[in-house]
C-alpha positions in Angstrom: -47.0 -5.2 0.4 -48.3 -6.5 -2.9 -45.6 -8.6 -4.7 -44.4 -7.5 -8.0 -46.2 -8.8 -11.2 -45.5 -12.3 -12.4 -44.4 -13.1 -15.9 -48.0 -13.6 -17.3 -49.0 -10.3 -15.7 -46.0 -8.7 -17.3 -47.0 -10.3 -20.7 -50.4 -8.7 -20.4 -48.8 -5.4 -19.6 -46.6 -5.7 -22.8 -49.7 -6.5 -24.8 -48.4 -9.9 -25.4 -48.8 -13.5 -24.3 -45.8 -15.6 -24.5 -45.6 -19.3 -23.7 -43.3 -20.7 -21.1 -42.2 -17.4 -19.7 -39.4 -17.6 -17.0 -38.2 -15.2 -14.5 -35.1 -16.3 -12.6 -34.2 -16.5 -9.0 -31.2 -14.5 -7.7 -27.9 -15.3 -9.4 -25.7 -17.8 -7.5 -22.4 -16.3 -6.1 -20.2 -18.4 -8.4 -21.2 -19.0 -11.9 -18.0 -19.9 -13.7 -14.7 -21.2 -12.8 -13.1 -18.4 -14.8 -14.5 -16.1 -12.3 -12.1 -17.2 -9.6 -8.8 -16.9 -11.7 -7.8 -14.0 -9.5 -4.1 -14.2 -10.6 -4.8 -13.1 -14.1 -6.1 -10.1 -15.9 -9.9 -9.8 -16.5 -11.3 -8.7 -19.8 -14.9 -7.4 -19.9 -16.8 -6.8 -23.2 -19.2 -3.9 -23.3 -21.8 -3.3 -25.9 -24.3 -1.0 -24.4 -24.0 1.4 -21.5 -20.7 -0.2 -20.4 -19.0 1.5 -23.4 -19.9 4.9 -22.0 -20.3 4.3 -18.2 -18.2 1.2 -17.2 -18.4 2.1 -13.5 -15.1 0.2 -12.6 -11.4 0.7 -12.9 -9.4 -0.7 -15.8 -6.0 -0.7 -17.2 -6.7 -0.7 -20.9 -9.8 0.1 -23.3 -9.8 -1.3 -26.7 -12.2 -1.7 -29.6 -13.2 -5.3 -29.9 -15.4 -7.7 -32.0 -17.4 -10.6 -30.8 -18.5 -13.1 -33.4 -21.7 -15.0 -33.0 -23.9 -12.3 -31.3 -25.1 -8.9 -32.3 -26.3 -5.9 -30.1 -30.0 -5.5 -30.1 -32.5 -3.3 -28.3 -34.4 -6.5 -27.3 -34.5 -6.4 -23.4 -37.6 -4.9 -21.5 -36.0 -3.0 -18.5 -38.0 -3.3 -15.2 -35.5 -1.6 -13.0 -32.7 0.5 -14.6 -34.6 2.2 -17.4 -38.2 1.3 -16.6 -40.6 -0.6 -14.3 -42.8 -3.8 -14.9 -45.9 -1.4 -15.1 -44.0 0.9 -17.7 -41.0 -1.0 -19.2 -38.2 0.7 -20.9 -35.8 -1.0 -23.4 -32.1 -1.8 -23.0 -29.7 -3.7 -25.1 -28.8 -7.4 -25.0 -26.3 -9.5 -26.8 -28.6 -11.6 -29.0 -27.5 -14.7 -31.1 -26.3 -14.3 -34.6 -24.0 -11.9 -36.5 -21.4 -10.1 -34.8 -20.9 -7.1 -32.5 -18.3 -4.2 -32.3 -17.8 -2.9 -28.8 -15.3 -2.1 -26.1 -13.0 -4.5 -24.3 -11.7 -3.5 -20.9 -8.7 -5.0 -19.3 -8.9 -5.1 -15.4 -6.0 -5.8 -13.1 -6.0 -9.2 -11.4 -6.2 -7.5 -8.0 -9.7 -6.0 -9.1 -10.9 -9.0 -10.8 -13.2 -10.3 -8.3 -14.5 -7.0 -7.1 -15.3 -6.0 -10.8 -17.2 -9.3 -11.4 -19.3 -8.6 -8.2 -20.1 -5.1 -9.4 -21.1 -6.2 -12.7 -23.4 -8.9 -11.4 -25.1 -6.4 -9.1 -25.5 -4.1 -12.0 -26.5 -6.5 -14.8 -28.2 -9.3 -13.1 -30.9 -7.6 -11.0 -33.6 -9.8 -12.7 -31.2 -12.3 -14.2 -32.4 -11.6 -17.8 -28.8 -12.0 -18.9 -26.7 -15.0 -18.8 -23.0 -14.4 -17.6 -20.7 -15.8 -20.3 -17.2 -16.0 -21.5 -16.6 -15.2 -25.2 -13.5 -14.7 -27.4 -13.2 -11.3 -28.6 -10.8 -9.9 -31.3 -9.1 -6.6 -30.2 -8.9 -3.8 -32.8 -10.2 -6.3 -35.5 -6.8 -8.0 -35.6 -7.0 -11.8 -36.1 -3.7 -12.2 -34.2 -5.1 -10.5 -31.0 -7.9 -12.2 -29.3 -9.0 -12.6 -25.6 -11.7 -14.4 -23.6 -13.9 -11.7 -22.2 -16.7 -11.6 -19.6 -19.9 -10.5 -21.3 -23.7 -10.6 -20.6 -25.8 -12.4 -23.1 -29.7 -12.1 -23.2 -31.6 -15.2 -22.0 -34.2 -15.8 -24.8 -36.3 -17.9 -22.4 -36.6 -15.0 -20.0 -39.9 -13.0 -19.7 -38.0 -9.7 -20.3 -36.7 -10.9 -23.7 -38.6 -8.7 -26.2 -37.2 -10.3 -29.5 -37.1 -8.3 -32.7 -39.2 -5.2 -32.1 -40.6 -2.8 -34.7 -39.3 0.7 -34.8 -42.7 1.8 -33.5 -42.6 -0.6 -30.5 -38.9 0.5 -29.7 -40.0 4.2 -29.9 -42.8 3.5 -27.5 -40.9 1.8 -24.9 -37.8 4.2 -25.1 -40.1 7.2 -24.7 -42.1 5.8 -21.7 -39.3 4.1 -19.7 -37.9 5.5 -16.6 -36.2 3.7 -13.9 -33.5 3.5 -11.2 -30.8 4.7 -13.6 -32.9 7.5 -15.5 -34.8 7.7 -18.6 -34.6 5.0 -21.2 -34.6 7.8 -23.9 -31.2 9.2 -22.4 -29.8 5.6 -22.3 -30.6 5.0 -26.0 -29.2 8.4 -27.1 -26.0 8.1 -25.1 -25.3 4.6 -26.6 -26.0 5.8 -30.2 -23.7 8.8 -29.5 -20.9 6.5 -28.3 -21.3 4.1 -31.3 -20.9 7.2 -33.6 -17.7 8.2 -31.7 -16.5 4.8 -32.3 -17.2 4.9 -36.0 -19.8 2.1 -35.6 -22.6 2.5 -38.1 -26.2 1.2 -37.2 -28.7 2.7 -39.4 -31.7 1.4 -37.4 -30.4 2.8 -34.1 -29.7 6.2 -35.7 -33.1 6.4 -37.0 -34.6 5.5 -33.5 -32.4 8.2 -32.1 -33.6 10.8 -34.5 -37.2 9.9 -33.8 -36.5 10.3 -30.0 -34.8 13.6 -30.5 -37.7 14.7 -32.7 -40.4 13.7 -30.1 -38.5 15.5 -27.3 -38.3 18.7 -29.4 -42.0 18.6 -30.3 -42.9 18.0 -26.6 -40.9 21.1 -25.7 -42.3 23.4 -28.3 
């Protein structure tokens, strides 16, 4: 069987050549001492599909803000919403700004199982770095917790950086992977943001273009 494309091959497929591209080995079993604190609640911060499809049991769901990073459609998806030959795009937590999302509180008894689930889901190609960040609940400066989140690795070959609307539209239209169509992923996330009262003009514009192209293809 032919091995999957390497990072330089991937750069060619994307129409780019990036220096010093890295693709990571499988994630180690233990990444952070906080992971092993099985006697305390686990908080998980979601900013993309975790907002509308967490996939794990939780005790509490709260709106939350993370300062120092923002939500960006900046990760080429090779597994869940695309392939290396036809990548889709998924969200990453990229540095700078702040991000409104959802914080989930998980019971201590389910802490390790939840972390294992998230690693299997988010770390297929290790484009994300597992991190613990302080988030503020309900925008209340008196209520903050340390939450597990997945931050994009800017040195990874799947990091797309700041893409134009046209490029985002291209990858969102073409991507289809293990978890389905990239188009559906983007639209579901934008719908959830709207439900939460989170305004993102650029994402709404992308969603309208995706809906428009879908209507045109069916007419």
